[in-house]
C-alpha positions as CSV (number, residue, x, y, z in Angstrom):
1,M,-21.0,7.3,-7.3
2,V,-19.0,10.0,-9.2
3,G,-16.9,12.4,-7.1
4,V,-17.2,10.4,-3.8
5,P,-13.8,8.9,-2.7
6,M,-13.6,5.2,-1.7
7,I,-12.9,4.7,1.9
8,V,-10.6,1.8,3.0
9,D,-10.9,0.7,6.6
10,L,-7.4,0.2,8.0
11,S,-8.4,-0.8,11.5
12,V,-8.5,-4.3,13.1
13,P,-11.7,-5.3,15.0
14,I,-11.5,-5.0,18.8
15,S,-12.8,-8.1,20.6
16,E,-11.6,-10.4,23.3
17,E,-9.7,-12.3,20.6
18,T,-7.7,-9.3,19.5
19,P,-4.0,-10.0,19.8
20,V,-2.1,-7.7,22.2
21,Y,1.5,-6.9,22.6
22,P,3.3,-9.2,25.0
23,D,2.6,-8.2,28.7
24,D,-0.1,-5.7,27.6
25,P,-3.5,-6.2,29.3
26,P,-6.0,-8.5,27.4
27,V,-9.2,-7.1,26.0
28,G,-12.3,-7.5,28.1
29,I,-15.8,-6.8,26.8
30,K,-18.6,-7.5,29.2
31,L,-22.3,-7.0,28.8
32,W,-23.6,-4.2,31.0
33,A,-27.2,-3.6,29.8
34,V,-29.7,-5.3,27.5
35,I,-32.8,-3.8,25.9
36,D,-35.2,-6.4,27.2
37,R,-34.2,-5.7,30.8
38,D,-32.8,-2.2,30.8
39,G,-34.3,-0.5,27.8
40,Y,-30.9,0.0,26.2
41,Y,-27.9,-2.0,25.1
42,M,-24.3,-1.3,26.3
43,N,-21.0,-3.1,27.0
44,V,-18.1,-2.3,29.4
45,L,-14.7,-2.3,27.7
46,K,-11.4,-3.0,29.5
47,M,-8.2,-2.7,27.5
48,G,-4.9,-0.9,27.3
49,E,-4.4,2.3,25.4
50,H,-2.3,0.5,22.8
51,T,-4.9,-2.1,21.8
52,G,-5.7,-3.0,18.2
53,T,-5.0,-0.3,15.7
54,H,-3.7,2.6,17.8
55,V,-1.4,5.6,17.9
56,D,1.5,6.2,20.2
57,A,2.0,9.7,21.8
58,P,5.4,11.0,22.7
59,A,4.7,10.3,26.4
60,H,4.7,6.6,25.6
61,F,8.6,6.6,25.5
62,I,9.7,10.2,26.2
63,P,9.8,11.5,29.8
64,G,7.8,14.7,29.8
65,G,6.6,14.1,26.3
66,K,3.2,15.2,25.1
67,T,0.3,13.0,26.0
68,I,-2.3,12.0,23.5
69,D,-4.7,14.8,24.5
70,E,-2.0,17.4,24.0
71,M,-1.1,16.4,20.4
72,P,-2.5,18.7,17.7
73,L,-5.2,17.0,15.7
74,E,-3.4,18.0,12.4
75,R,-0.9,15.2,13.2
76,F,-3.5,12.5,12.7
77,A,-4.7,13.4,9.2
78,G,-3.1,14.2,5.9
79,E,-1.7,13.1,2.6
80,G,-0.5,9.5,2.8
81,L,2.3,7.5,1.2
82,L,2.5,3.7,1.2
83,V,5.9,2.1,1.2
84,D,5.8,-1.7,0.4
85,V,8.7,-3.5,1.9
86,R,7.2,-7.0,2.2
87,K,9.9,-8.6,0.0
88,G,12.8,-7.9,2.5
89,E,13.9,-9.7,5.6
90,G,14.8,-8.5,9.1
91,E,14.6,-4.8,10.0
92,V,13.6,-2.5,7.2
93,R,16.7,-0.9,5.9
94,L,17.3,2.6,4.3
95,D,18.2,1.1,1.0
96,E,14.7,-0.5,0.7
97,I,12.7,2.7,0.6
98,P,12.5,5.6,-1.8
99,D,14.7,8.6,-1.0
100,E,12.2,11.4,-1.5
101,G,8.6,12.4,-1.1
102,Y,8.2,12.2,2.7
103,F,7.9,15.9,3.8
104,G,4.6,16.6,5.5
105,R,3.1,13.2,4.6
106,I,1.9,10.3,6.7
107,I,4.1,7.4,5.8
108,L,2.6,3.9,6.1
109,F,4.7,0.8,5.8
110,L,3.4,-2.5,4.4
111,T,5.9,-4.8,6.1
112,G,4.3,-8.2,6.6
113,G,5.4,-8.0,10.2
114,R,8.9,-6.5,9.8
115,E,10.0,-3.6,12.0
116,L,11.8,-0.4,11.0
117,S,15.5,0.1,11.7
118,P,16.7,3.1,13.6
119,E,18.4,4.4,10.4
120,V,15.0,4.5,8.7
121,A,13.4,6.3,11.7
122,L,16.2,8.9,11.6
123,F,15.7,9.4,7.9
124,L,11.9,9.9,8.2
125,V,12.5,12.5,10.9
126,A,15.1,14.3,8.9
127,E,12.8,14.3,5.8
128,G,10.0,15.8,7.8
129,A,7.4,13.0,7.9
130,K,4.2,14.1,9.6
131,A,3.5,10.6,11.1
132,V,4.5,7.0,10.5
133,G,2.4,3.8,10.6
134,T,2.9,0.1,10.1
135,D,0.9,-3.1,9.7
136,A,3.2,-4.7,12.3
137,M,2.3,-4.9,16.0
138,S,5.3,-2.6,16.7
139,I,7.0,0.0,14.5
140,G,10.4,-1.1,15.9
141,D,12.5,-1.4,19.0
142,D,12.7,1.2,21.8
143,A,15.3,3.2,19.9
144,V,12.9,3.5,16.9
145,H,10.1,4.7,19.1
146,R,12.3,7.3,20.8
147,I,13.6,8.7,17.6
148,L,10.2,9.3,16.2
149,L,8.3,10.2,19.3
150,S,11.1,12.6,20.6
151,E,10.3,14.7,17.4
152,E,6.5,14.4,18.1
153,V,6.0,12.2,15.1
154,P,3.0,10.0,16.0
155,V,3.3,6.2,15.5
156,F,0.4,4.2,14.2
157,E,0.6,0.4,14.7
158,N,-1.5,-2.6,13.9
159,L,-2.9,-1.2,10.7
160,T,-4.6,-3.6,8.3
161,N,-5.7,-3.7,4.6
162,L,-2.7,-1.7,3.5
163,E,-2.5,-3.8,0.4
164,A,-5.5,-1.8,-1.0
165,L,-3.3,1.3,-1.0
166,V,-0.4,0.0,-3.2
167,G,0.1,2.4,-6.0
168,R,-2.7,4.6,-4.9
169,S,-3.0,8.3,-3.9
170,F,-4.8,8.6,-0.6
171,T,-5.6,10.8,2.4
172,F,-5.1,9.1,5.8
173,L,-7.2,9.9,8.9
174,A,-7.0,8.2,12.3
175,F,-8.1,10.3,15.3
176,P,-7.4,9.2,18.9
177,L,-9.7,9.4,21.8
178,K,-9.0,12.5,24.0
179,I,-7.6,10.5,26.9
180,E,-6.3,12.9,29.6
181,G,-2.7,12.0,30.2
182,G,-2.8,9.2,27.7
183,S,0.3,7.5,26.3
184,G,-1.7,6.6,23.2
185,S,-5.2,5.6,22.0
186,P,-7.0,3.2,19.8
187,V,-8.0,4.8,16.5
188,R,-10.4,4.1,13.6
189,A,-7.9,4.5,10.8
190,V,-9.2,5.0,7.3
191,A,-7.8,6.0,3.9
192,F,-9.7,8.0,1.4
193,L,-8.6,6.9,-2.1
194,Q,-8.2,9.6,-4.7
195,E,-9.0,9.3,-8.3
196,D,-5.7,8.8,-10.2
């Protein structure tokens, strides 16, 4: 259909088989009601705030930092930029990424499971990145989280299908649940591809 952008789903499914970060609570999905018995269908969900594709709020690592319900919604949507660093090894280094084009954009890293180095996190903050995301289970170590979250740069983790964004212009959206006092939230992350 002409004029309608293609939507790419960047979120992993949530099920009892969804991998979780070590020591995080497993996902529990239990049947609560069925149509034949109750007239409606519903499940009960039990999981951590950082399950599946999710976003970290500053409070996740910063004492007194903003919780997920306090973050401005503008932080979770905007022009995206994909950085493909799958060919490297170890932590993602500064010399592996372009040196411009980050200001006000949501930067997504296609890593194949690699984590960012603190120097990359510092660079992204200095360049004015709006938010940062990764296909890895974690963006990086505690220092990387603190660098980004101390500047109220949201961190999206466990993104998928980022290969579809290579070389494409796109808008990224991934809104959290409004969890009072939450350290983060699962999100339904999507990219709207633009006609090039």
